[in-house]
N, C-alpha and C positions, 0 to 999 in steps of 0.2 A: 504494500500500500504506500501511496505517496503522501507528502505533506506531514510526515511525522519524523521527529529526530531519529536518525539512525545510530544505533549503538549496539555493541556486542551483547550488552546485558538486556536490552529491551526484548520483551516477549508479548506478543499479542495475546490477550485473553478475551473472553466473551464481552465483558463490560467495556473495556477501552475500545474494542472494535465496533461495538454498537454505538458508542458516543461518536467515534470518527465517522461512521457511515451516516449517522443522523445529520451531522454538520455538512457532510459532503452533499447529501441530497438537498439540504436547505440551500446550499450555494448554487445548485443546479435547478432551483425552482420546481422541485418535485413535490407534489401534493403529499400531505401526511408523512413527512420525512421520518419521524420516529417509528410510527407503526410499520411503515414500509421497510425500514431497516430491520426491525424485529422479525417481520414475516420472512424476509429473504435470508436473514442470518439463521433463523431456525431451520429453514429448508436446507441451507448449505451444511449445517451441522447435523441434520437429520434428527432433530429433537422437536418437542412441542414448544410453542412460544413461551409458555409459563416457565419452562426449564431454563430459559436464558437467565432468569433472576435467581433461580435455585443454584445454578452452576456458573454464576457470573465471573468467578475467578479461574475458570477452567482454561488452560492454555489452548490455543488454536493451532492446528498443524499447518504445514505448508500446503498440503492438498486441500484442506478446508478453506484456507485463504484463497486459493486459486478458484475453488468452486464459488465462493462468495463474490469474488471479483467478477466472474463471468455473469453472475446475476445482476450485479450493479451496472455493468456495461449495458445490459439489455434494458434495465429500467431507466437509465438516463437518456436513452433513445426514445423514451415515453412508451415503451411496450407495456401494456397493462400487466399488473401483478398476476391476475388470473391466468393470462396466457403464459407468463413465465413459469408459473407453478403447474400449469396444466389442469387446474381445477378451481371450482368456485362453489361456495355453500349457498344453497337455496332451500328454503323450507326445512332447515336443519338437516339437509342431505348434501353430501359432497358429490359434485357432478364434474365429470371430465369436460373440459372445454378446450378448443383451439380456435384459430382464426377462421374456421369454417362456420362458426356459430357465434351468435350474439352472447355476450356475457350476461347472465341473469342479474336483474336489478332488484333491490328491495321493494320498489314500488310495484313490481309485477306480482309480489305476494298479495297485493290488494286484489288482483284479478282472481287469484286462487281463493281468497277469503270470500269474495262475492259469489264465486261459483259454488263453493261449499254450502253457502246459505240457500242456494237455489236448487241444489241437487236433492231430490226427495229421498227419504229413507224408506218410503212405503213400497216402491216398486222399482225394478231395474230400469235404468235409463241408458240411452245411447248418446254418448258425448263425443263430439268431433273437435279436435284442435287443428287449426290451420296454421302452418308456419311454425312447427314445433321447435326447431332449432336443436338445442341440447336435450330437449324432452322435459325441461324443468317443470312446466305447468302440468302436463299430463301425469308425470311421475308423482308430483305433489298431490294431485287429485286422487289418483289411483291408490296412493298409500293411505288416504283418509276414507275412501269410499270403495271398498273392495267388492261390493255387490253390484257394481255398475259396469257397463261395457264402454271401454275407451278406445278411440281411434285417433291417430295423430299423423299428420302428413307434413312434408316439406319438399320443396322443389329440388333441394340439394341432396344427392345421394350420400355425400360425406356427412351432412348433418344427421340424416337418418341413421347412419352407421354409429355415430356418436350417441344418439338418443337411445338406440337399442342397447349399446354397451352400458349406458347409465341405468337403464331399466334393469338389466341383468345384475348390476352391482347391488341393487336394492331389492332383488328378487321380485320384480314387478313385470318381467317380460311376458308373462302369461295373461296379464290383465290389460295390456295395451297392444293394439294392433297398429304397428307403424308401417307406413307406405310412402313411396315417392309420388308426389303429385303437385302440380302447380295450381294452387287454390282449389277450385272445384272441378278441374278438368279430368281428374281420375275417377270422379264419382258418376254413377248412373242416375240421371235425374228422376225424381219422384219415386225412387225405390229405396227401401231401407232407410226411411227418413229418420232424422236425428231429433232428440229432445233438446239438445243444446249444441250450439256452435260457438266455440271460444277461440280467441286469437289475440296475440300481441303483434299486430301487423306493423310494417314500416310506416312511420307517420311524421318523419322529419322532412321539411321542405328541401328540395334539391339544392337550392341556393344557400341554405343554412349549414349544410354538411361541412364545407371547408372552414366554417367559423367555430366548429366544435373543438373540444380539447383534442390534441393530437393523439391521445390514447384511443379516442373513438374514431376520428376521421382517418387516421393513418393505419389503423390495425383491425377494427371490427368490420365484418363483411358489409359492404355498401348495400347489397341487395336486401339486407335486414334492417337498414336504416332509411333508405330513400323512399319517401312517400309521394314523390312527384312534385310538380310545380307548386301545388298548394298544400302538400303534405297529406292530402286526403284521397289520393288515387286508389290505394288498396282498401282503405276503410269504406270508401264509396262502392268499390267493386264487391266487397263482401256483403254490404247492406243490400245492394241491388240484386244480388243473386241468391242469398242465403234462404229466402223464402221457398225456393224450389226444393230445398233439401231438409227443411224443418217440418216437423209435425205441427198441426194446429195447436196453438198454445206454446209451441217451442220458443226458445229464446236465443238471441245473439248476445254474447258478452265480449266486449272489446276494450283493450287498453288504448287510450288516446292521448294526444298531446295536450299540454297545459292550456292552450288557447283555442281548442277546437270544438268546444261544447256547442256554441251557437251555430257553427257551420254544419255540424252533424244534425242538429235539430232541423235545419233547413233541408237537409238531404232526406230525412225520414218523413217530414211533415206531409208531402204530397203523395206518399206511397200508401196505397190502399190496403196493403197486406199487414201493416204493423200498427200497434198501439203507440202512444206517445213514448218516446225514450225516457229512461230514468238514469240519472247520473249519480255516481258516488265519488267521494274524495279519497285521496291518498293520505299518507301520514303527515304531509305538509299542508293539508287543507286545499289541495288543487284537485279540480275535477279530473279524474284519471280513468274511471271505468264507466262505460255506457252499457246499459242493458236495454235491449229492444225485443219486445215480445210479439210473436206472430199472432194475429187474431185467430180466435177459435172459429171453427166452421159455423157458418150461419150467423 
């Protein structure tokens, strides 16, 4: 490591290496420098994060220093920590992730919470997730509602491979049917209708993507971010087509952008198939989830 007095007696240990890395990340304008240093150092030393403070005076070997340096180099290039580690926790479950899938966000747990409130315990339901990515949402739902049938699609074969792997890690592979498909194209219209269609679709305006943090704009899959010129391209597509695959009384649940509530209301309002949309907020008080119910027959 650089920027430290060199002497024959000096020996890196967990504590002084952690302090050095924190200051280095601060100097490179890396978000959350202390926690980032802790997470990466724990990974390099192959220990739990809490162990850093239990074993703070433990000497660090040359190989461990090299491993930590490699992680630091990746992070100062703004590669997300989740991609560096190859995993991300969602709904208290560790999920494999790479640059083929969006990193699961805490606000998407609001989508899971809303869905769980709507999934009946009285009879088996068929639930479809569009754009499953890492499988985070379907895996969370299937872990909580084992008596329902879950289907999850993504246009990316690599994303489906990762989602299947994640389902197997949590012994949920038999509860979720994963398949490759571009939105509704792989489905047969008006057959095997669903009780719920759920999605966290791309909803960022194309022109806004270069303005995002480099961790997002440079590393996460653009196809999972880009919602078109107005950010509503895929939200609109789902709303305009979902009624053909929903049972009467079935529901659409979508994660949406912070400023899209009024626009979505205008999309739904003239459509004869749906009732008025209902919105719920995320942990920051932002309208984040829209629920749209298909009208019952008659």
